[in-house]
C-alpha angles and dihedrals in degrees: 000000000000113000114250097035120107113225110246130225118250096268101025129051123201119181117187106219095174127009120245111257138186120253111294130221090210104137090209092070122117114257117203126167117253088230089068090073106097114216120208107225095197097047114046091183092064089050092047091052091051093049092049090048092048091051093050091045093051092047092047135071140212107296116265127227089240086075113091094228091055101036094105096039108052116190097201092129097045108112108188094180092074094061120087119206113255111246120217092210097058112115098217128147117229131193122279113278110245110261093227091063091060096048116109111262095195128083092251142028116308121245090218145345133202127191118199108196117163106293094349128096116188117188132189113181129175117244113265096026095112093043089065090056093254116150119201110161146123122281097253093052090047090054092051102039108017104033095134093057093039088056089062089074110012109118092346097114107018102047133194089247091059093088149300096288095041089055091047093055095045091052104039110023106143097180140026148117133272119199121184123177115187127228115299093356115140118202103204097189124053127258117226132196132179128198109197132176139167104178119112127209091032133116109229111192123188140179124200118194125184122182123182115185121213115305095005126133134200145159112213128181120194124184133189120194144150144187115291094214101063116145104221132008127301122206124214126184121178145170126205119196122184132182122188112190130211112309090354123139126212129180107192120184119189120189123189119192102155119167122262094264099054123115105204129192124174139172113198128179136172127194118200123197130205113324091349119147130212128185109187121186118188124188126181125180104143146056134075092247130005129185112182130180114196119182129178117194114197098200102160131063111263095015118145140192132192111193121188127184131192124183135166121182134185140168109022096326117150119203121182118184122186115187132182129185109196116195104196101159136042125273095023127149133203129175120183124183121174122178129182143172126206131204134185113350098333124132137207131193124193120181117176138178134191109202121192116190123215089257096050103090119163091032121163109200127168134171129179131178122184126180133192112204109205101165125072091228098035120113136198125190117195118186117175124182144184130201111183119179100174142044132250098050137127113216133155142161137198135184132179137179118190149137132251110298107246089206091061095049091045090053091052092044089052087059091057100265114139116249097250093045089050091054092050091052090051090054092050090049090051090063096043098104090051089051090053090059094055111099100214135051091220092060092045089052091051089056092045089053090051091053092051093047094049093046092058090087096041118120126180 
């Protein structure tokens, strides 16, 4: 069992990401006004969750490197006091959102698109979407007009007790997306949302919530991005909560291309009911520092999750990914594959766990992490784990860290391909099995473009 995780009961898993602490006198702590916590008048439970989160956040402090989850990502230089909370009401003009971010990433027309840009919300929804009972809207509108349905998922999976940054996002999220697909409704075309910012020295806090009722199906693409020419740091904290009902099917694609000055912290959790299916694709190419917690809870018999991760770092980027596959019912399947490449002095950390509860017999659980180190001073840490509390299961893990195979480049060179081109082809080939898992050509092309852009500075 990985140190720092609290062992769950058979039907409920509780992982302590950050221990509860008394109020700290640390002058680096974030300081946000209590009045920034929005209270939902029509749903007291949402208000109660926010108030509890605000209390835990105020009593807590920035995680310390003595905590297992943060041992490889010290936050000694994070000064929360310098960040002001972004205000939705501010009438500020931002830069123009890059056109390529708004292009459809699917193979066909999108059912809807939402752009979150400072105090602006731009929506494009296909005719007939609302008539089917589908909700695809921003967080503030959901609180005002769909609070009863929002309450089905808000704070139910990522909880205030899950850590300092989880509590912060639950209490203070100013922007976000709520998706609700009613029972047996199938959305044939994908939904797409983009969160864009270009203001430094601000704390941007978001909350994404996706609820698929029984028998529903959806493909949803969410992107976060920012300007690459910010002067000064920008802080982003976000929660993602996902529920996949009985026999429902969700394809969720999450793309992160933050600018080089962004400090990014996220807690993300999906709960899957009986015979539900989740395909989750995560891609990260940006930010100065990213710490991401991704949990999948297989709560219903026959539920399954395929989780795919792509990351490519350069410069002094630091990317820390913490994944957990929790098998809490029989006949469940999970398959996680994360692949990353590292240039220059960048660093990646992946720590994964497959947990099988005493009730989860006939579990199939797999996790694999492979890293290609392309810089002399780059470093990748891969830490897989298994915790199996029952019999009759098939579980395995694998992790590798290596450099470009000279045999492969030699073979390509012997066919007349220049040395540098050969190396770039090897890198593209390294990511091929991840690319095959991605549902749309547009998304695969976005990742291919990221590879080409990163490889511009590569030297053998």
